[in-house]
Backbone as CSV, one residue per row, in Angstrom:
resi,resn,N_x,N_y,N_z,CA_x,CA_y,CA_z,C_x,C_y,C_z
1,MET,0.630,31.116,18.456,-0.078,31.053,19.739,-0.829,29.704,19.816
2,PRO,-0.558,28.932,21.008,-1.229,27.695,21.051,-2.733,27.796,21.233
3,ARG,-3.458,26.805,20.650,-4.943,26.769,20.848,-5.224,26.568,22.268
4,PRO,-6.286,27.080,22.777,-6.697,26.740,24.108,-7.307,25.365,24.159
5,ARG,-7.033,24.615,25.226,-7.568,23.321,25.352,-9.012,23.429,25.839
6,PRO,-9.902,22.535,25.101,-11.350,22.578,25.469,-11.528,21.999,26.886
7,GLU,-12.433,22.494,27.469,-12.904,21.939,28.772,-13.671,20.654,28.584
8,HIS,-13.772,19.807,29.644,-14.372,18.554,29.469,-15.787,18.678,28.791
9,GLY,-16.595,19.637,29.083,-17.911,19.758,28.428,-17.942,20.197,27.104
10,ASP,-16.872,20.694,26.501,-16.644,21.307,25.149,-16.721,20.239,24.038
11,PHE,-16.502,18.997,24.362,-16.390,17.984,23.304,-17.828,17.522,22.992
12,PRO,-18.098,17.434,21.668,-19.539,17.149,21.217,-19.783,15.598,21.620
13,GLU,-20.984,15.461,21.909,-21.484,14.084,22.220,-21.300,13.219,20.963
14,ARG,-20.840,11.874,21.259,-20.869,11.083,20.147,-22.213,10.462,19.850
15,PRO,-22.495,10.535,18.649,-23.974,10.113,18.260,-24.054,8.608,18.726
16,GLU,-25.283,8.222,19.140,-25.439,6.860,19.438,-25.511,5.988,18.184
17,LYS,-24.911,4.749,18.319,-24.866,3.855,17.142,-26.305,3.430,16.892
18,PRO,-26.775,3.495,15.687,-28.217,3.067,15.347,-28.317,1.596,15.523
19,GLU,-29.594,1.263,15.937,-29.970,-0.145,16.211,-29.859,-0.869,14.771
20,LEU,-29.141,-1.876,14.855,-29.065,-2.827,13.573,-30.312,-3.745,13.505
21,THR,-30.759,-3.917,12.423,-31.842,-4.894,12.195,-31.145,-6.269,11.895
22,ILE,-31.217,-7.228,12.732,-30.643,-8.499,12.623,-31.513,-9.404,11.661
23,LEU,-30.997,-9.756,10.523,-31.784,-10.538,9.627,-31.813,-11.959,9.663
24,GLY,-30.847,-12.550,10.326,-30.764,-13.969,10.412,-30.399,-14.577,9.165
25,GLU,-31.178,-15.602,8.620,-30.729,-16.161,7.318,-31.398,-15.184,6.344
26,ILE,-30.532,-14.724,5.395,-30.813,-13.819,4.389,-31.672,-14.498,3.315
27,ASP,-32.859,-14.052,2.925,-33.627,-14.555,1.843,-33.083,-14.064,0.523
28,PRO,-32.502,-15.012,-0.273,-31.886,-14.626,-1.520,-32.756,-13.982,-2.529
29,ALA,-34.071,-14.248,-2.358,-35.015,-13.726,-3.357,-35.312,-12.170,-3.042
30,ARG,-35.040,-11.759,-1.832,-35.336,-10.471,-1.335,-34.098,-9.572,-1.228
31,ALA,-32.893,-10.229,-1.397,-31.649,-9.574,-1.112,-31.133,-8.877,-2.422
32,GLU,-30.619,-7.635,-2.291,-29.982,-6.972,-3.465,-28.651,-6.403,-2.933
33,PHE,-27.616,-7.077,-3.457,-26.219,-6.578,-3.181,-25.831,-5.688,-4.383
34,LYS,-25.178,-4.539,-3.934,-24.770,-3.512,-5.122,-23.412,-3.163,-4.741
35,LEU,-22.499,-3.211,-5.845,-21.097,-2.630,-5.530,-21.236,-1.159,-5.913
36,LEU,-20.885,-0.335,-4.982,-21.050,1.135,-5.160,-19.625,1.593,-5.900
37,ASP,-19.810,2.886,-6.455,-18.708,3.442,-7.084,-17.418,3.652,-6.110
38,SER,-17.734,3.782,-4.797,-16.683,3.919,-3.691,-15.955,2.584,-3.539
39,GLY,-16.484,1.406,-4.209,-15.853,0.247,-3.928,-16.416,-0.523,-2.790
40,PHE,-17.336,0.032,-2.061,-18.033,-0.660,-0.972,-19.179,-1.468,-1.426
41,LEU,-19.614,-2.512,-0.778,-20.757,-3.195,-1.084,-21.883,-2.837,-0.280
42,SER,-23.065,-2.674,-0.838,-24.258,-2.263,-0.005,-25.265,-3.449,-0.198
43,LEU,-26.238,-3.568,0.796,-27.185,-4.565,0.738,-28.536,-3.949,1.124
44,ARG,-29.528,-4.369,0.250,-30.910,-3.924,0.599,-31.788,-5.331,0.687
45,VAL,-32.476,-5.507,1.762,-33.367,-6.688,1.970,-34.708,-5.988,2.348
46,GLY,-35.597,-6.062,1.389,-36.908,-5.436,1.535,-36.690,-3.933,1.827
47,ASP,-37.274,-3.413,2.942,-37.012,-1.919,3.182,-35.914,-1.707,4.142
48,VAL,-35.108,-2.729,4.362,-33.791,-2.535,5.247,-32.652,-2.330,4.291
49,PHE,-32.031,-1.249,4.550,-30.781,-0.959,3.604,-29.585,-0.694,4.451
50,TYR,-28.499,-1.393,4.094,-27.239,-1.274,4.739,-26.204,-0.655,3.670
51,PRO,-25.753,0.562,3.817,-24.847,1.189,2.849,-23.567,0.627,2.708
52,LYS,-23.118,-0.052,3.801,-21.719,-0.679,3.700,-21.727,-1.954,4.478
53,VAL,-21.574,-3.017,3.631,-21.563,-4.367,4.337,-20.102,-4.953,3.963
54,THR,-19.698,-5.964,4.826,-18.555,-6.742,4.595,-19.007,-8.193,4.578
55,LEU,-18.452,-8.966,3.580,-18.837,-10.376,3.530,-17.607,-11.229,3.957
56,THR,-17.902,-12.270,4.776,-16.883,-13.135,5.337,-17.355,-14.618,5.027
57,ARG,-16.408,-15.450,4.572,-16.754,-16.856,4.403,-16.649,-17.492,5.853
58,LEU,-17.546,-18.324,6.148,-17.609,-19.103,7.296,-17.124,-20.451,6.987
59,PHE,-16.733,-21.277,8.087,-16.331,-22.651,7.796,-17.389,-23.421,7.292
60,PRO,-17.118,-24.433,6.459,-15.788,-24.916,5.851,-15.473,-24.046,4.680
61,TYR,-14.215,-23.736,4.638,-13.816,-22.842,3.513,-13.966,-23.444,2.160
62,PHE,-13.945,-24.886,2.046,-13.974,-25.386,0.694,-15.343,-25.377,0.116
63,HIS,-16.382,-24.938,0.731,-17.598,-24.477,0.266,-17.642,-23.025,0.068
64,GLU,-16.990,-22.595,-1.057,-16.800,-21.269,-1.342,-18.001,-20.369,-1.436
65,ASN,-19.073,-21.035,-2.000,-20.344,-20.259,-2.183,-21.435,-20.538,-1.017
66,ARG,-21.004,-21.057,-0.043,-22.011,-21.297,1.069,-21.601,-20.781,2.374
67,TYR,-22.575,-20.392,3.055,-22.329,-19.874,4.591,-21.547,-18.572,4.481
68,ILE,-22.061,-17.571,4.072,-21.461,-16.217,3.813,-22.102,-15.303,5.017
69,SER,-21.249,-14.828,5.739,-21.582,-13.893,6.866,-21.683,-12.489,6.329
70,VAL,-22.797,-11.754,6.667,-22.879,-10.319,6.230,-22.642,-9.509,7.482
71,LEU,-21.694,-8.639,7.511,-21.420,-7.884,8.626,-21.600,-6.316,8.392
72,VAL,-21.935,-5.548,9.394,-21.972,-4.101,9.377,-21.253,-3.771,10.632
73,ASP,-20.111,-2.983,10.383,-19.265,-2.489,11.461,-18.797,-3.634,12.402
74,LYS,-18.426,-4.767,11.687,-17.949,-5.897,12.444,-18.952,-6.677,13.335
75,GLU,-20.221,-6.395,13.043,-21.521,-7.019,13.709,-22.155,-7.801,12.619
76,GLU,-22.405,-9.099,12.918,-23.164,-9.868,11.997,-24.587,-9.535,12.008
77,VAL,-25.174,-9.225,10.822,-26.459,-8.908,10.581,-27.333,-10.112,10.008
78,GLY,-26.630,-10.944,9.417,-27.177,-12.105,8.673,-26.299,-13.143,8.023
79,ILE,-26.746,-14.172,7.528,-26.002,-15.201,6.790,-26.634,-15.549,5.532
80,LEU,-25.995,-15.549,4.562,-26.432,-15.987,3.280,-26.034,-17.450,3.055
81,ASP,-26.985,-18.235,3.032,-26.812,-19.741,2.987,-26.019,-20.176,1.797
82,ASP,-26.436,-19.689,0.652,-25.858,-20.124,-0.778,-25.885,-19.092,-1.706
83,ILE,-24.745,-18.603,-2.221,-24.626,-17.600,-3.189,-25.415,-18.027,-4.489
84,GLU,-25.514,-19.253,-4.889,-26.042,-19.779,-6.006,-27.631,-19.615,-5.991
85,ALA,-28.047,-19.275,-4.869,-29.574,-19.046,-4.828,-30.008,-17.648,-5.149
86,LEU,-28.959,-16.709,-5.367,-29.177,-15.341,-5.732,-29.484,-15.465,-7.269
87,PRO,-30.035,-14.272,-7.684,-30.252,-14.099,-9.088,-28.704,-13.941,-9.746
88,GLU,-28.576,-14.282,-10.890,-27.226,-14.364,-11.700,-26.480,-13.078,-11.467
89,GLN,-27.019,-11.885,-11.612,-26.205,-10.691,-11.578,-25.821,-10.481,-10.037
90,GLN,-26.584,-10.874,-9.146,-26.249,-10.748,-7.608,-25.159,-11.722,-7.318
91,GLN,-25.226,-12.975,-7.944,-24.181,-13.930,-7.732,-22.875,-13.362,-8.198
92,GLU,-22.869,-12.711,-9.333,-21.571,-12.141,-9.910,-20.949,-11.063,-8.952
93,THR,-21.838,-10.219,-8.435,-21.390,-9.166,-7.588,-20.865,-9.806,-6.291
94,VAL,-21.497,-10.678,-5.612,-20.999,-11.156,-4.473,-19.743,-12.018,-4.728
95,GLN,-19.695,-12.875,-5.740,-18.405,-13.588,-6.052,-17.296,-12.743,-6.336
96,SER,-17.476,-11.691,-7.152,-16.477,-10.767,-7.484,-15.899,-10.009,-6.176
97,TYR,-16.817,-9.663,-5.280,-16.231,-9.193,-3.996,-15.513,-10.172,-3.185
98,LEU,-15.912,-11.451,-3.057,-15.214,-12.383,-2.364,-13.872,-12.891,-2.996
99,ARG,-13.839,-12.804,-4.416,-12.551,-13.148,-5.080,-11.596,-12.009,-4.782
100,TYR,-12.006,-10.798,-4.759,-11.038,-9.764,-4.286,-10.599,-9.874,-2.849
101,LYS,-11.526,-10.107,-2.014,-11.162,-10.127,-0.569,-10.378,-11.274,-0.357
102,TYR,-10.547,-12.482,-0.838,-9.825,-13.795,-0.561,-8.910,-14.147,-1.643
103,TYR,-8.250,-13.026,-2.267,-7.230,-13.383,-3.311,-6.223,-14.251,-2.720
104,ILE,-5.917,-15.416,-3.174,-4.913,-16.345,-2.760,-4.229,-16.849,-3.933
105,PRO,-2.978,-16.373,-4.269,-2.347,-16.885,-5.392,-1.949,-18.341,-5.329
106,THR,-1.981,-19.017,-6.526,-1.711,-20.396,-6.553,-0.157,-20.576,-6.908
107,ILE,0.557,-21.354,-6.099,1.837,-21.697,-6.471,1.948,-22.788,-7.448
108,THR,2.629,-22.630,-8.602,2.748,-23.636,-9.661,4.037,-24.306,-9.705
109,ALA,5.119,-23.716,-9.035,6.499,-24.257,-8.965,7.177,-23.535,-7.958
110,ILE,8.246,-24.279,-7.436,9.099,-23.612,-6.438,10.547,-23.742,-6.967
111,ARG,11.112,-22.597,-7.226,12.428,-22.524,-7.864,13.556,-22.675,-7.057
112,GLU,13.372,-22.311,-5.671,14.382,-22.306,-4.705,13.859,-22.380,-3.312
113,ALA,14.394,-23.049,-2.410,13.959,-23.101,-1.011,15.198,-23.207,-0.070
114,HIS,15.329,-22.294,0.930,16.489,-22.440,1.869,16.090,-21.891,3.194
115,ASP,16.490,-22.468,4.236,16.333,-22.192,5.551,17.412,-21.329,6.225
116,THR,17.216,-20.212,6.716,18.233,-19.378,7.276,17.683,-18.898,8.478
117,LEU,18.402,-19.032,9.677,18.089,-18.542,11.007,16.571,-18.721,11.368
118,GLY,16.019,-19.780,11.123,14.709,-20.177,11.426,13.628,-19.780,10.452
119,TYR,14.060,-19.077,9.351,13.071,-18.629,8.345,13.241,-19.467,7.057
120,LEU,12.173,-19.760,6.437,12.131,-20.385,5.260,11.989,-19.321,4.186
121,TYR,12.910,-19.376,3.111,12.810,-18.512,2.019,12.552,-19.218,0.792
122,LEU,11.402,-18.912,0.119,11.044,-19.574,-1.073,11.031,-18.721,-2.219
123,THR,11.392,-19.097,-3.391,11.209,-18.356,-4.716,10.137,-19.248,-5.407
124,ALA,8.979,-18.706,-5.559,7.848,-19.558,-6.155,7.323,-18.926,-7.312
125,VAL,6.748,-19.723,-8.226,6.113,-19.176,-9.421,4.628,-19.224,-9.201
126,THR,3.898,-18.143,-9.499,2.463,-17.999,-9.541,1.970,-17.474,-10.856
127,PRO,0.725,-17.615,-11.138,0.307,-17.040,-12.383,0.591,-15.501,-12.707
128,GLY,0.852,-14.776,-11.531,1.258,-13.508,-11.635,2.677,-13.156,-11.821
129,GLY,3.551,-14.263,-11.767,5.005,-14.242,-11.796,5.610,-14.753,-10.574
130,GLU,6.966,-14.633,-10.660,7.789,-15.139,-9.457,7.638,-14.247,-8.216
131,VAL,7.527,-14.912,-7.031,7.401,-14.231,-5.814,8.418,-14.722,-4.817
132,GLU,8.903,-13.971,-3.970,9.961,-14.320,-2.957,9.110,-14.356,-1.573
133,LEU,9.090,-15.449,-0.990,8.304,-15.755,0.290,9.306,-15.891,1.382
134,CYS,9.082,-15.256,2.557,9.770,-15.511,3.767,8.685,-16.020,4.862
135,ILE,8.982,-17.290,5.337,8.037,-17.823,6.207,8.689,-18.227,7.533
136,SER,8.096,-17.813,8.660,8.511,-18.149,9.976,7.692,-19.294,10.467
137,ASP,8.158,-20.003,11.478,7.512,-21.037,12.117,6.717,-21.943,11.019
138,THR,7.529,-22.696,10.184,6.964,-23.494,9.239,5.855,-24.435,9.632
139,ALA,6.001,-24.936,10.872,5.015,-25.899,11.563,3.707,-25.339,11.540
140,SER,3.561,-24.010,11.799,2.325,-23.365,11.863,1.832,-22.695,10.552
141,ASN,2.790,-22.298,9.816,2.421,-21.457,8.603,2.525,-22.274,7.240
142,ILE,2.860,-23.499,7.319,2.682,-24.290,6.100,1.798,-25.502,6.524
143,ARG,0.632,-25.586,6.008,-0.443,-26.488,6.327,-0.761,-27.462,5.290
144,VAL,-0.831,-28.714,5.493,-1.272,-29.639,4.487,-2.686,-30.002,4.789
145,MET,-3.636,-29.874,4.018,-5.061,-30.101,4.279,-5.518,-31.188,3.226
146,HIS,-6.294,-32.137,3.784,-6.846,-33.169,2.901,-5.787,-33.976,2.281
147,GLY,-4.594,-34.145,2.745,-3.492,-34.892,2.287,-2.771,-34.390,1.175
148,LYS,-3.115,-33.359,0.541,-2.528,-32.994,-0.660,-2.547,-31.467,-0.837
149,THR,-3.379,-30.698,-0.361,-3.458,-29.315,-0.557,-2.604,-28.601,0.490
150,VAL,-1.845,-27.634,-0.018,-0.900,-26.983,0.932,-1.320,-25.493,0.930
151,ASN,-1.441,-24.865,2.148,-1.541,-23.583,2.331,-0.482,-22.950,3.021
152,ILE,0.024,-21.721,2.508,1.207,-21.233,2.988,0.974,-19.777,3.396
153,ARG,1.482,-19.276,4.643,1.217,-17.824,5.050,2.580,-17.404,5.332
154,ASP,2.933,-16.300,4.647,4.175,-15.666,4.758,4.242,-14.737,5.985
155,VAL,5.480,-14.070,6.272,5.538,-13.225,7.501,4.790,-11.978,7.404
156,GLU,4.228,-11.651,6.073,3.450,-10.468,5.956,1.989,-10.923,6.105
157,GLY,1.597,-12.073,6.274,0.341,-12.491,6.368,-0.284,-12.813,5.138
158,ASN,0.493,-12.800,4.056,-0.179,-13.187,2.629,-0.425,-14.737,2.694
159,LEU,-1.478,-15.180,1.952,-1.691,-16.516,1.779,-1.382,-16.992,0.406
160,TYR,-0.850,-18.185,0.240,-0.591,-18.886,-1.134,-0.991,-20.324,-0.906
161,HIS,-1.439,-20.830,-2.069,-2.072,-22.140,-2.189,-1.419,-22.969,-3.168
162,ILE,-1.241,-24.292,-2.800,-0.872,-25.370,-3.818,-2.041,-26.303,-3.694
163,PRO,-2.777,-26.454,-4.864,-4.023,-27.281,-4.876,-3.695,-28.754,-4.546
164,ASP,-2.548,-29.304,-5.135,-2.182,-30.670,-4.981,-0.695,-30.631,-5.145
165,TYR,0.129,-30.773,-4.170,1.603,-30.738,-4.261,2.134,-31.955,-4.999
166,ASN,1.277,-33.011,-5.215,1.740,-34.228,-5.965,1.871,-33.867,-7.480
167,THR,1.149,-32.662,-7.936,1.160,-32.425,-9.355,2.303,-31.350,-9.741
168,LEU,3.089,-30.803,-8.640,4.239,-30.098,-8.822,5.298,-30.868,-9.590
169,ASP,6.166,-30.235,-10.328,7.323,-30.913,-10.868,8.193,-31.538,-9.839
170,ALA,8.933,-32.631,-10.170,9.624,-33.360,-9.065,10.655,-32.444,-8.286
171,ALA,11.352,-31.437,-8.822,12.216,-30.568,-8.142,11.437,-29.838,-7.102
172,SER,10.291,-29.188,-7.541,9.477,-28.327,-6.767,8.980,-29.125,-5.514
173,ARG,8.490,-30.331,-5.903,7.915,-31.217,-4.765,8.936,-31.557,-3.857
174,GLN,10.237,-31.854,-4.196,11.350,-32.192,-3.277,11.596,-30.985,-2.367
175,ARG,11.604,-29.780,-2.995,11.962,-28.617,-2.136,10.922,-28.350,-1.030
176,ILE,9.560,-28.496,-1.395,8.564,-28.253,-0.401,8.347,-29.374,0.522
177,GLU,8.631,-30.679,0.167,8.294,-31.836,1.018,9.194,-31.820,2.281
178,LEU,10.264,-31.188,2.344,11.163,-31.056,3.467,10.405,-30.272,4.509
179,PHE,9.531,-29.412,4.220,8.910,-28.501,5.280,7.525,-28.819,5.592
180,LEU,7.017,-30.053,4.957,5.616,-30.420,5.244,5.565,-31.335,6.451
């Protein structure tokens, strides 16, 4: 027998979202980041506690330990200027979280590259082993930065990194230079 449909007034009211305390620049001496058993990161600053925060690197990306945005439910509550200003245990907690979030394999060699129907297919070697990449729109998804660093985004949104394509072996360099 089908369940009766609730009337308009039968739905419970959504609880109001609690007011967030905006911290601005986070004082590293007062901040305590903790990785919970659930895998989430929490933050306590003085008597303000956030049970689940997300960390996001702000530009420029090459300053990996600087300018870290702290978000709660996609709303910024503060910015950590420099991870290295945190106590050593806190630094490791934050860096571990960011390494996991921003895992980008390094490509050490390119075994094969071919273009088919507008897609570039690469067989690349990373520290984790060989990977097969499919890249659409190479002009947008293969980026050369600072004249030597190459960042690649595949069709699944995964990022790969070549710190200096000049250090690749000659065959790998020849395969990738066609698309730079």
